[in-house]
Backbone bond lengths (Angstrom), bond angles and torsions (degrees), N, CA, C in turn:
res aa  C-N    CA-C-N  psi(-1)  N-CA   C-N-CA  omega(-1)  CA-C   N-CA-C  phi
1 X - - - 1.463 - - 1.532 109.57 -
2 X 1.303 116.41 131.38 1.456 119.49 179.05 1.522 109.73 -79.71
3 X 1.313 115.86 164.14 1.461 121.98 175.05 1.518 108.46 -126.72
4 X 1.316 116.29 143.14 1.458 121.81 177.99 1.520 107.84 -110.13
5 X 1.321 116.10 119.72 1.454 122.37 -174.01 1.532 110.76 -105.04
6 X 1.337 114.96 172.79 1.468 120.41 179.20 1.525 111.35 -60.09
7 X 1.319 116.12 -33.83 1.468 120.13 177.61 1.529 110.90 -61.59
8 X 1.326 116.72 -37.88 1.457 121.10 177.26 1.533 110.83 -66.57
9 X 1.321 116.86 -38.23 1.462 121.15 178.08 1.528 109.92 -61.85
10 X 1.339 116.51 -44.57 1.469 119.92 178.78 1.533 110.73 -60.72
11 X 1.317 115.50 -38.81 1.475 120.56 178.13 1.520 110.47 -60.46
12 X 1.330 117.02 -46.52 1.465 120.92 -179.55 1.526 111.13 -66.44
13 X 1.320 116.94 -38.75 1.463 120.29 178.85 1.522 111.30 -61.31
14 X 1.323 116.10 -36.47 1.473 119.70 -178.77 1.519 111.93 -68.73
15 X 1.327 116.56 -21.01 1.464 121.09 -178.22 1.524 111.66 -92.64
16 X 1.340 116.73 -44.83 1.464 120.26 -167.07 1.529 115.00 -106.79
17 X 1.329 118.27 -11.52 1.452 119.92 -178.52 1.534 111.28 -113.91
18 X 1.332 116.80 151.53 1.472 119.84 175.92 1.529 109.92 -60.82
19 X 1.304 116.14 155.98 1.460 121.52 -178.29 1.533 110.28 -56.95
20 X 1.317 115.23 131.02 1.453 120.17 179.61 1.514 114.42 91.80
21 X 1.331 118.13 -12.05 1.450 122.18 -179.79 1.529 110.18 -92.64
22 X 1.335 116.37 148.78 1.465 120.89 179.29 1.527 109.10 -135.54
23 X 1.315 115.95 160.20 1.465 121.05 174.84 1.529 109.33 -73.27
24 X 1.334 115.94 139.54 1.461 118.36 176.27 1.524 109.76 -77.91
25 X 1.329 116.41 176.83 1.466 121.06 -173.41 1.523 112.53 -63.30
26 X 1.353 117.38 -35.71 1.462 120.00 179.78 1.516 111.28 -63.76
27 X 1.319 116.46 -45.84 1.468 120.67 -179.17 1.523 111.49 -68.50
28 X 1.309 116.86 -35.94 1.465 119.87 177.64 1.534 109.86 -64.30
29 X 1.338 116.13 -39.48 1.469 120.11 177.94 1.523 110.85 -61.33
30 X 1.345 116.37 -41.92 1.464 120.79 179.41 1.527 110.46 -66.20
31 X 1.300 116.52 -44.29 1.473 120.63 -178.26 1.528 110.97 -62.42
32 X 1.314 116.89 -39.93 1.459 120.44 -177.39 1.532 112.61 -79.10
33 X 1.315 116.79 -19.41 1.466 120.39 -175.00 1.524 111.42 -70.29
34 X 1.323 116.48 130.00 1.465 122.00 176.58 1.531 110.43 -123.17
35 X 1.335 115.46 22.20 1.456 121.13 177.28 1.524 109.24 -108.32
36 X 1.336 116.58 172.55 1.456 121.36 178.37 1.527 109.67 -71.55
37 X 1.331 116.26 120.46 1.453 121.80 -179.21 1.520 109.76 -143.31
38 X 1.329 115.93 147.87 1.461 121.81 173.47 1.519 106.95 -106.59
39 X 1.328 116.62 107.07 1.466 121.53 -177.11 1.523 108.63 -96.62
40 X 1.313 117.09 118.97 1.454 121.74 179.77 1.529 109.78 -116.91
41 X 1.326 115.28 132.30 1.466 120.24 179.15 1.521 108.47 -157.27
42 X 1.304 116.28 154.75 1.466 121.03 -177.64 1.525 110.76 -75.83
43 X 1.336 117.30 161.52 1.476 120.65 177.36 1.528 111.50 -56.29
44 X 1.331 115.18 138.92 1.460 119.96 178.29 1.515 114.32 83.10
45 X 1.332 116.31 6.51 1.466 119.40 -177.37 1.525 112.85 -84.63
46 X 1.328 116.35 -8.26 1.456 118.87 177.75 1.522 114.90 101.07
47 X 1.339 116.54 21.44 1.478 118.98 -179.84 1.519 111.57 -61.37
48 X 1.339 115.90 -45.68 1.468 118.69 -176.91 1.518 111.29 -66.06
49 X 1.337 117.41 -41.34 1.467 120.27 178.43 1.522 110.62 -62.09
50 X 1.315 116.89 -39.98 1.465 121.11 178.66 1.525 110.58 -64.67
51 X 1.334 115.74 -41.95 1.464 120.40 177.00 1.522 111.03 -62.43
52 X 1.320 116.28 -44.57 1.459 120.33 179.79 1.530 111.11 -61.17
53 X 1.322 115.64 -39.56 1.469 119.68 179.39 1.525 110.39 -62.42
54 X 1.326 116.18 -44.83 1.469 120.03 178.58 1.532 111.00 -60.33
55 X 1.343 115.90 -45.08 1.465 120.28 -177.90 1.526 111.59 -65.82
56 X 1.337 116.72 -40.11 1.469 120.36 179.53 1.524 110.72 -62.99
57 X 1.316 116.01 -38.44 1.466 120.12 179.22 1.525 110.48 -67.84
58 X 1.335 116.00 -44.52 1.470 119.42 179.18 1.532 110.33 -62.82
59 X 1.349 116.50 -40.69 1.465 120.27 179.50 1.523 110.74 -60.35
60 X 1.311 115.44 -36.09 1.466 121.11 -179.54 1.521 111.86 -64.24
61 X 1.340 116.25 -25.87 1.463 121.39 -175.99 1.528 112.67 -96.43
62 X 1.326 116.62 0.70 1.464 120.10 -179.55 1.527 110.87 -80.74
63 X 1.357 116.73 150.13 1.472 128.24 1.04 1.525 111.66 -72.61
64 X 1.330 115.22 146.06 1.451 121.08 -177.61 1.527 110.60 -90.38
65 X 1.309 115.18 165.72 1.462 121.28 -179.50 1.523 110.40 -59.78
66 X 1.306 116.49 139.40 1.477 123.59 178.90 1.524 111.68 60.86
67 X 1.321 116.99 23.07 1.467 122.26 177.77 1.529 112.32 58.87
68 X 1.315 116.72 34.24 1.461 120.57 178.23 1.526 110.37 -71.48
69 X 1.343 115.70 157.48 1.450 120.61 -178.36 1.511 112.15 -138.34
70 X 1.317 115.74 -169.77 1.456 122.92 -177.77 1.524 108.95 -126.81
71 X 1.323 116.68 138.87 1.458 122.35 175.98 1.527 108.22 -112.76
72 X 1.330 117.06 118.72 1.464 122.60 -178.70 1.522 108.83 -118.92
73 X 1.344 116.64 122.17 1.459 121.74 -178.75 1.522 110.34 -119.85
74 X 1.329 115.65 142.68 1.462 121.93 177.26 1.529 108.49 -138.33
75 X 1.318 116.24 166.97 1.464 119.36 -178.36 1.523 112.42 -73.46
76 X 1.319 117.39 -32.88 1.464 120.23 -174.11 1.519 111.24 -132.26
77 X 1.333 114.77 160.58 1.467 120.23 174.41 1.519 111.18 -67.30
78 X 1.337 116.73 -25.06 1.467 120.57 178.68 1.528 109.75 -60.36
79 X 1.345 115.60 -43.42 1.458 119.81 179.97 1.528 111.02 -65.15
80 X 1.332 116.68 -40.37 1.466 120.33 178.37 1.531 110.18 -64.80
81 X 1.330 116.91 -42.57 1.466 120.66 178.37 1.522 111.06 -63.11
82 X 1.326 116.12 -36.35 1.466 119.92 178.92 1.523 110.54 -63.65
83 X 1.330 115.96 -42.35 1.462 120.00 177.75 1.522 110.26 -61.28
84 X 1.340 115.58 -45.15 1.462 119.83 -179.28 1.533 111.18 -62.39
85 X 1.332 116.26 -44.94 1.461 120.53 -176.74 1.529 112.36 -67.35
86 X 1.326 116.53 -41.23 1.464 119.73 -177.12 1.523 112.23 -73.49
87 X 1.325 116.32 -29.66 1.456 118.85 177.30 1.521 111.90 -78.75
88 X 1.343 116.73 -23.43 1.465 120.70 178.69 1.518 111.65 61.63
89 X 1.337 117.81 -138.44 1.471 121.39 -178.38 1.527 113.13 -58.56
90 X 1.332 116.57 -24.56 1.469 119.83 -179.41 1.529 111.51 -66.74
91 X 1.331 116.14 -16.71 1.467 118.98 -179.02 1.518 112.47 -78.09
92 X 1.322 117.38 -16.30 1.467 120.19 -175.84 1.527 111.62 -57.45
93 X 1.319 116.70 -47.51 1.463 119.74 -178.37 1.529 111.14 -71.53
94 X 1.332 117.05 -27.92 1.460 120.29 -177.25 1.520 112.76 -77.52
95 X 1.335 116.78 -31.15 1.460 119.43 -174.77 1.523 113.06 -90.08
96 X 1.321 116.92 14.41 1.458 120.82 176.25 1.522 110.47 -116.87
97 X 1.341 116.61 168.45 1.457 122.11 178.86 1.523 109.54 -59.39
98 X 1.331 119.13 141.59 1.467 128.63 10.38 1.534 114.36 -92.67
99 X 1.319 117.84 15.19 1.463 120.39 179.69 1.527 110.82 -84.82
100 X 1.344 115.41 158.79 1.464 119.69 175.88 1.518 109.03 -135.82
101 X 1.339 116.26 121.99 1.457 123.31 174.86 1.521 107.77 -119.34
102 X 1.332 117.24 129.23 1.458 118.80 179.07 1.514 111.19 -179.93
103 X 1.327 115.18 -178.97 1.466 120.13 177.60 1.524 109.78 -80.43
104 X 1.324 115.30 163.00 1.460 120.15 176.39 1.526 109.57 -59.50
105 X 1.348 115.97 -40.69 1.465 120.00 -179.73 1.524 111.64 -63.10
106 X 1.332 117.34 -44.78 1.468 119.62 -178.83 1.522 110.87 -65.09
107 X 1.322 116.66 -35.30 1.458 120.53 177.96 1.525 110.82 -65.55
108 X 1.341 115.44 -47.81 1.470 120.38 179.55 1.524 110.57 -60.35
109 X 1.347 115.62 -43.56 1.466 119.47 179.85 1.518 111.67 -59.61
110 X 1.323 115.67 -49.22 1.470 120.41 -172.05 1.525 112.99 -73.45
111 X 1.334 116.49 -44.46 1.457 119.42 -170.43 1.523 114.27 -101.18
112 X 1.352 118.06 -14.27 1.458 120.10 -178.88 1.519 112.39 -120.57
113 X 1.332 116.74 -56.18 1.462 120.16 -173.01 1.526 112.41 -64.03
114 X 1.310 117.01 -48.49 1.464 119.59 -177.30 1.533 111.57 -64.43
115 X 1.355 119.39 -51.68 1.476 118.27 178.94 1.520 113.23 -60.63
116 X 1.355 117.56 -40.56 1.465 119.76 -178.05 1.519 111.55 -69.28
117 X 1.345 117.47 -37.52 1.464 119.98 178.92 1.529 110.44 -64.13
118 X 1.313 115.85 -37.85 1.467 120.26 176.54 1.530 109.82 -64.39
119 X 1.329 116.47 -41.48 1.467 120.99 -178.28 1.527 111.49 -65.94
120 X 1.343 117.26 -47.34 1.463 120.46 -172.65 1.526 113.83 -87.79
121 X 1.344 117.62 -31.29 1.462 120.07 -174.82 1.528 113.45 -121.09
122 X 1.335 116.37 -1.74 1.460 121.46 178.43 1.523 112.07 58.11
123 X 1.339 116.46 33.28 1.459 121.16 175.85 1.531 108.90 -135.12
124 X 1.301 115.82 149.21 1.461 121.12 176.57 1.526 108.97 -100.39
125 X 1.336 119.07 117.08 1.465 120.48 -179.17 1.524 111.32 -60.72
126 X 1.319 115.25 132.53 1.464 119.80 176.04 1.522 110.70 -99.63
127 X 1.342 116.42 -24.55 1.455 121.72 -178.63 1.519 109.02 -141.75
128 X 1.336 117.60 138.29 1.458 122.25 172.49 1.517 106.42 -120.75
129 X 1.331 114.57 99.07 1.460 120.53 -172.16 1.524 109.51 -159.71
130 X 1.315 117.64 127.77 1.466 121.05 -175.93 1.521 113.23 -64.39
131 X 1.329 116.86 -49.05 1.464 120.58 -175.30 1.517 111.81 -64.82
132 X 1.331 116.95 -41.43 1.465 120.16 -179.58 1.526 109.79 -68.84
133 X 1.332 116.90 -35.51 1.464 120.46 176.95 1.534 110.20 -62.27
134 X 1.334 116.82 -46.16 1.465 120.29 179.17 1.523 111.30 -60.10
135 X 1.323 116.69 -40.04 1.460 121.18 178.70 1.527 110.77 -64.07
136 X 1.320 116.34 -40.85 1.465 121.23 179.55 1.528 111.16 -64.24
137 X 1.345 116.79 -42.51 1.458 120.60 178.48 1.528 110.45 -64.73
138 X 1.328 116.63 -39.61 1.468 120.48 179.16 1.522 110.86 -61.72
139 X 1.307 117.92 -38.33 1.468 121.30 177.35 1.529 110.60 -64.99
140 X 1.332 116.30 -41.78 1.460 119.49 -178.88 1.521 111.45 -66.86
141 X 1.337 116.58 -30.55 1.468 120.00 -179.12 1.532 111.81 -64.75
142 X 1.306 117.65 -23.65 1.455 121.26 -178.52 1.527 112.18 -76.10
143 X 1.325 116.47 -14.51 1.470 120.02 -175.60 1.523 112.49 -123.15
144 X 1.318 116.84 31.84 1.459 119.93 -179.69 1.524 111.19 -75.04
145 X 1.318 115.35 145.64 1.462 120.40 176.86 1.525 110.18 -73.74
146 X 1.348 116.39 166.81 1.466 120.51 178.21 1.528 110.08 -60.51
147 X 1.314 116.44 -40.66 1.461 120.23 179.65 1.521 111.76 -63.67
148 X 1.326 116.57 -40.04 1.459 120.83 179.60 1.518 110.56 -66.02
149 X 1.332 116.56 -42.00 1.467 120.03 179.30 1.524 111.14 -65.01
150 X 1.323 116.58 -36.07 1.457 120.60 178.48 1.525 110.41 -65.04
151 X 1.317 115.48 -43.69 1.467 119.93 178.43 1.519 111.00 -62.92
152 X 1.340 116.95 -42.97 1.461 121.00 179.52 1.519 111.87 -66.00
153 X 1.338 116.25 -35.35 1.469 119.68 177.81 1.530 110.12 -61.07
154 X 1.326 115.89 -45.56 1.461 119.73 -179.45 1.530 112.01 -64.61
155 X 1.326 116.56 -30.58 1.460 120.40 -179.54 1.526 112.21 -77.25
156 X 1.319 117.27 -29.22 1.476 120.52 -171.92 1.534 113.84 -109.70
157 X 1.333 118.61 -4.15 1.471 119.54 -171.78 1.529 112.63 -64.23
158 X 1.322 118.18 -26.11 1.463 120.56 179.13 1.528 112.84 -99.47
159 X 1.301 115.87 11.67 1.471 120.51 179.11 1.522 108.29 -110.52
160 X 1.285 116.92 118.96 1.459 121.06 -176.47 1.522 112.12 -67.29
161 X 1.329 115.14 124.47 1.466 122.33 172.00 1.534 113.57 57.71
162 X 1.320 116.70 33.70 1.464 120.34 176.14 1.522 108.19 -105.20
163 X 1.312 116.06 116.25 1.455 120.35 -179.41 1.521 110.44 -78.36
164 X 1.331 114.63 163.87 1.459 118.90 177.46 1.530 110.48 -57.52
165 X 1.311 116.04 -44.40 1.466 120.19 -177.35 1.519 111.80 -63.85
166 X 1.329 116.16 -44.78 1.464 119.37 179.89 1.525 110.72 -62.31
167 X 1.319 115.96 -39.10 1.455 119.64 178.91 1.531 110.83 -63.64
168 X 1.327 115.90 -44.66 1.465 119.89 -179.43 1.521 111.94 -64.61
169 X 1.335 116.67 -35.25 1.466 120.00 179.48 1.525 112.04 -67.34
170 X 1.346 116.01 -24.11 1.458 120.12 -179.30 1.527 112.59 -78.21
171 X 1.321 116.08 -24.74 1.459 119.81 -173.01 1.519 110.98 -64.41
172 X 1.310 114.73 135.78 1.469 119.84 175.68 1.525 108.51 -132.95
173 X 1.310 114.43 163.37 1.455 120.24 179.36 1.523 107.87 -106.06
174 X 1.342 116.59 121.67 1.455 121.30 178.25 1.522 107.75 -82.62
175 X 1.343 116.05 110.97 1.456 119.75 -173.38 1.525 112.79 -81.35
176 X 1.326 116.79 -4.50 1.459 119.93 174.53 1.525 109.84 -86.10
177 X 1.355 115.68 -49.83 1.470 119.96 -179.67 1.523 112.59 -91.82
178 X 1.346 115.94 -9.66 1.461 122.66 -177.46 1.521 110.88 56.86
179 X 1.347 115.30 50.07 1.457 122.24 179.36 1.522 109.90 -132.20
180 X 1.337 116.24 148.20 1.451 120.94 173.13 1.528 109.03 -81.62
181 X 1.345 116.29 134.40 1.456 120.25 -179.55 1.528 109.73 -136.41
182 X 1.364 115.16 153.21 1.453 118.53 172.94 1.525 108.45 -92.84
183 X 1.338 116.54 -174.92 1.459 117.98 -174.82 1.522 113.50 -74.20
184 X 1.332 117.71 -3.18 1.457 122.24 174.36 1.525 111.72 -99.66
185 X 1.340 115.22 12.03 1.461 121.98 -179.45 1.523 112.42 65.38
186 X 1.334 116.54 18.63 1.460 120.23 175.26 1.523 108.99 -77.61
187 X 1.328 116.45 129.80 1.453 120.53 -179.15 1.523 109.43 -78.13
188 X 1.307 115.89 130.37 1.455 121.39 178.34 1.518 109.07 -99.43
189 X 1.298 116.38 147.99 1.451 120.01 176.59 1.519 109.78 -62.19
190 X 1.307 116.23 158.19 1.456 120.04 178.16 1.519 108.83 -72.47
191 X 1.315 113.83 68.57 1.455 120.99 -175.17 1.523 110.54 -81.23
192 X 1.321 116.49 134.55 1.463 119.94 -178.40 1.518 111.91 -63.95
193 X 1.341 116.92 -26.63 1.470 119.66 177.26 1.517 110.54 -61.17
194 X 1.328 115.74 -48.86 1.461 120.72 179.79 1.521 110.20 -61.00
195 X 1.306 116.84 -47.16 1.458 120.66 -177.41 1.526 111.36 -62.20
196 X 1.322 116.51 -41.44 1.461 120.32 -178.77 1.517 111.64 -65.65
197 X 1.328 116.74 -44.01 1.462 119.89 -177.31 1.520 111.32 -70.63
198 X 1.328 117.31 -37.48 1.460 119.37 179.14 1.521 112.15 -75.79
199 X 1.318 116.36 -14.93 1.462 119.81 179.47 1.525 108.60 -80.47
200 X 1.314 114.64 79.31 1.457 121.52 -177.75 1.515 109.15 -132.70
201 X 1.296 117.16 157.91 1.462 120.28 178.20 1.522 111.36 -85.48
202 X 1.332 116.38 5.24 1.464 121.23 178.03 1.526 107.69 -117.44
203 X 1.320 117.83 126.22 1.455 120.87 179.52 1.525 109.52 -128.59
204 X 1.344 115.41 162.98 1.457 120.35 -178.39 1.527 109.52 -92.31
205 X 1.344 115.17 161.35 1.457 120.03 -179.46 1.529 111.25 -58.80
206 X 1.344 116.59 -39.47 1.465 120.15 -177.48 1.522 110.89 -61.05
207 X 1.356 116.99 -39.63 1.456 118.24 179.49 1.521 110.60 -67.99
208 X 1.323 116.84 -36.00 1.461 119.95 178.62 1.520 110.35 -57.97
209 X 1.333 116.17 -44.70 1.462 119.12 179.81 1.518 111.56 -78.49
210 X 1.330 117.49 -18.98 1.453 119.98 176.82 1.516 112.03 -63.45
211 X 1.317 116.79 -27.76 1.455 119.93 179.31 1.525 111.47 -64.18
212 X 1.351 117.14 -23.78 1.454 120.11 -179.53 1.512 111.50 -55.99
213 X 1.356 116.07 -36.85 1.462 119.85 -172.96 1.524 112.13 -61.62
214 X 1.325 116.26 -33.82 1.458 118.24 -177.87 1.522 112.08 -97.55
215 X 1.334 117.50 -22.22 1.461 119.62 -175.15 1.517 113.68 -95.49
216 X 1.349 116.67 -23.06 1.454 119.13 -173.44 1.519 111.48 -116.10
217 X 1.293 116.69 135.26 1.462 121.32 175.36 1.526 109.79 -106.76
218 X 1.305 116.26 -30.72 1.459 120.30 176.98 1.510 108.17 -159.42
219 X 1.310 116.39 166.87 1.460 121.45 -173.96 1.517 112.30 -61.18
220 X 1.313 117.31 -35.32 1.461 120.32 -178.24 1.517 112.05 -62.37
221 X 1.341 117.80 -28.82 1.461 120.56 -178.13 1.524 111.45 -68.25
222 X 1.325 117.85 -17.41 1.462 120.32 175.84 1.513 111.03 -56.19
223 X 1.325 115.42 -39.45 1.462 119.39 -177.72 1.512 110.67 -63.11
224 X 1.333 116.28 -43.52 1.467 119.67 -177.26 1.514 111.58 -71.34
225 X 1.338 117.35 -33.00 1.457 120.23 178.97 1.523 110.23 -68.83
226 X 1.318 115.91 -44.37 1.462 119.79 -177.36 1.519 110.66 -65.54
227 X 1.320 116.04 -48.31 1.449 119.97 -178.33 1.522 107.28 -171.32
228 X 1.316 118.19 121.43 1.460 120.19 -179.05 1.518 112.51 -61.98
229 X 1.338 117.71 -13.67 1.460 120.94 -179.36 1.518 112.94 -84.83
230 X 1.343 118.53 -4.35 1.450 119.83 -177.36 1.510 111.76 -67.63
231 X 1.330 116.16 131.58 1.444 122.46 177.47 1.513 110.88 -78.44
232 X 1.340 117.05 -42.70 1.450 119.96 -174.01 1.514 111.10 -153.58
233 X 1.335 115.37 143.18 1.464 122.18 173.11 1.511 108.17 -102.12
234 X 1.344 116.63 128.12 1.461 121.57 177.24 1.516 107.89 -120.86
235 X 1.335 116.27 117.65 1.449 122.49 -179.88 1.515 108.12 -106.98
236 X 1.337 117.02 109.65 1.463 121.68 -175.68 1.534 109.02 -96.34
237 X 1.340 116.75 108.51 1.452 121.62 179.65 1.523 110.66 -104.05
C-alpha cells in the first residue's frame, strides 16, 4: 500500500493551484485517503482538482508494488478527456496498463456485459446499442418458424396492439433468478424461441447493466472484477 505524505501534497499544489495557494485540510484528507469513501461536494467546490492532485501523486509513485494500478470511472468521455488534458504528460503513465480510465458504460461493457453474455448465451457482443438491437430483432421476426409464431400468438393475444416484435424487444433475462421475463415481470418458460432470438451479438444498454445484479455485490468488488491488481477505484460523478 502506498502512502501520501505532506511532501506529495506540496508537489500537487505546485502543479494545480495558483502560486501561494494550498489545499485546505478537507481536501488534503481526501487526497491522502486510500480507503472506500463517498465524497460529496457542490459544483465548483474543487472535486476535480482534488482528484487530479491524487492521481498526479499516484502517477509519481508508479510503478507500484505488485504491479497494482488505479481504476478511474466517469459518466462521460468528456470527463475522461478533461482528466487527460489537465494532467498533461503525467497522464501517460496513468492511461496505460495496469490502470483503467474510462466511462462507467465502457467499464460495464468490457468487464461485465461481454463476459456474462458469453457465459449465459455463448456469444460475444459486438455492439451494445438499443436502436441496432431493435433493428436486429425486427429482422429476425420476419423469419420466425410456425412454432415460434404460435408461441408468440399465445403470449400476446391478451395484450392490446402489441406486435410480436415489440413483445420480443421487451423480454429481458433476469440474471439473479436466471429466468426470462417480460416488462410486467411475468416469468416466461425456457422457450427455445426466446433463447434463439436473444442469442445475438447485439445487446441493449439495459441488459449490459443488468449483469451488475448477478456480478456485483458492492462497489468495491468492481476493482477485483476489473483487475485484481487495482489499488483503488475512483468513481467521478
